[in-house]
C-alpha positions in Angstrom: -21.9 7.4 15.7 -22.9 4.7 13.2 -22.5 7.2 10.3 -18.9 8.0 11.4 -17.9 4.3 11.4 -19.7 3.8 8.1 -17.8 6.7 6.6 -14.5 5.3 7.9 -15.2 1.9 6.5 -16.2 3.4 3.1 -13.1 5.6 3.0 -10.8 2.7 3.9 -12.3 0.6 1.2 -11.7 3.3 -1.3 -8.2 3.8 -0.1 -7.5 0.1 -0.5 -9.2 -0.3 -3.8 -7.9 2.8 -5.5 -4.4 2.7 -4.0 -3.7 -1.0 -4.6 -5.8 -1.8 -7.7 -5.2 1.4 -9.6 -1.9 3.1 -8.5 0.1 0.0 -7.4 -1.3 -2.3 -10.0 -0.4 -0.1 -12.9 3.1 0.6 -11.6 3.6 -3.1 -11.4 2.0 -3.7 -14.8 4.1 -1.1 -16.7 7.4 -1.1 -14.7 8.0 -4.4 -13.0 9.1 -7.7 -14.4 7.6 -10.2 -13.7 4.1 -9.0 -13.0 2.8 -9.8 -9.4 0.1 -12.3 -8.9 -3.6 -11.6 -8.0 -3.2 -13.0 -4.4 -0.4 -10.5 -3.9 -2.8 -7.6 -4.7 -5.6 -9.1 -2.7 -3.4 -9.5 0.4 -2.0 -6.0 0.0 -5.5 -4.5 -0.4 -6.5 -6.3 2.8 -3.6 -4.8 4.7 -4.3 -1.3 3.3 -7.9 -1.6 4.3 -7.2 -2.7 7.9 -4.4 0.0 8.2 -6.7 2.7 6.8 -9.5 1.8 9.3 -7.0 2.1 12.2 -5.4 5.2 10.7 -8.7 7.0 10.3 -9.9 6.0 13.7 -6.8 7.1 15.6 -5.3 10.0 13.6 -6.9 13.5 13.7 -6.2 15.1 10.4 -7.1 18.7 11.3 -3.6 20.0 11.1 -0.6 18.9 9.0 -2.8 16.5 7.1 -0.4 15.8 4.2 2.5 15.1 6.6 0.4 12.7 8.7 -0.9 10.9 5.6 2.6 10.7 4.1 3.9 9.2 7.4 1.0 6.8 7.4 1.9 5.8 3.8 5.5 5.2 4.9 4.4 3.0 7.8 2.0 0.9 5.8 4.6 0.5 3.0 7.1 -0.6 5.6 4.7 -3.1 7.1 4.1 -4.5 3.6 7.8 -4.5 2.8 8.6 -6.4 6.1 5.8 -8.9 5.4 6.6 -9.4 1.7 10.4 -9.0 1.6 12.2 -9.1 4.9 10.4 -12.0 6.7 10.4 -14.2 3.7 14.2 -13.6 3.3 14.8 -14.5 6.9 12.6 -17.7 6.8 13.2 -18.6 3.1 9.5 -18.6 2.4 7.8 -16.5 -0.3 4.0 -16.4 0.1 3.4 -15.5 -3.5 6.3 -17.1 -5.2 8.2 -14.0 -6.2 10.9 -12.6 -3.9 12.3 -9.1 -4.2 15.6 -10.4 -5.7 13.5 -12.1 -8.5 11.7 -8.8 -9.3 12.9 -5.8 -11.1 11.7 -2.2 -11.4 13.0 -1.0 -14.8 16.1 -3.1 -14.2 17.3 -1.0 -11.2 18.7 -3.9 -9.2 17.8 -5.1 -5.7 18.2 -1.8 -3.8 16.7 0.4 -6.5 13.8 -1.9 -6.9 13.1 -2.0 -3.2 13.3 1.8 -3.0 11.1 2.3 -6.0 8.4 -0.1 -4.8 8.6 1.4 -1.3 7.9 4.8 -2.9 5.1 3.4 -5.0 3.5 1.7 -2.0 3.7 4.9 -0.1 2.1 6.8 -3.0 -0.6 4.2 -3.2 -1.7 5.0 0.3 -1.4 8.8 -0.2 -3.3 8.8 -3.5 -5.9 6.4 -2.1 -6.5 8.6 0.9 -7.0 11.8 -1.1 -9.2 10.0 -3.7 -11.4 8.6 -0.9 -11.5 12.1 0.7 -12.7 13.6 -2.6 -15.5 11.0 -2.9 -16.7 10.7 0.7 -17.2 14.1 2.4 
């Protein structure tokens, strides 16, 4: 039983690190203006880690794995979007100093930027999941 939990923790850590600090970081680095802050990436990595632990504990990936992982990616990206964009807009508080309306993804405007980053955050989870699966068997 201990080995199963250790495997889940290790895989979740890999999902978090590779998804956030590789996929998401480089999308922000190359396509967004201004660049996000280090606390932004640290808090997102924490959310992805916690979500991945819960996801791997609850979801059985025997059948329709990609669909389940994609839905998990959409859910975690939505949670992050609510925390980072929707709640701050409602309460006029921006935890990292940059609101979505002050950020641009290739100059796409508010809706395009939100859609682009929602897609990137979903891809971060999916890529992180499959990277961790390839490392930890």
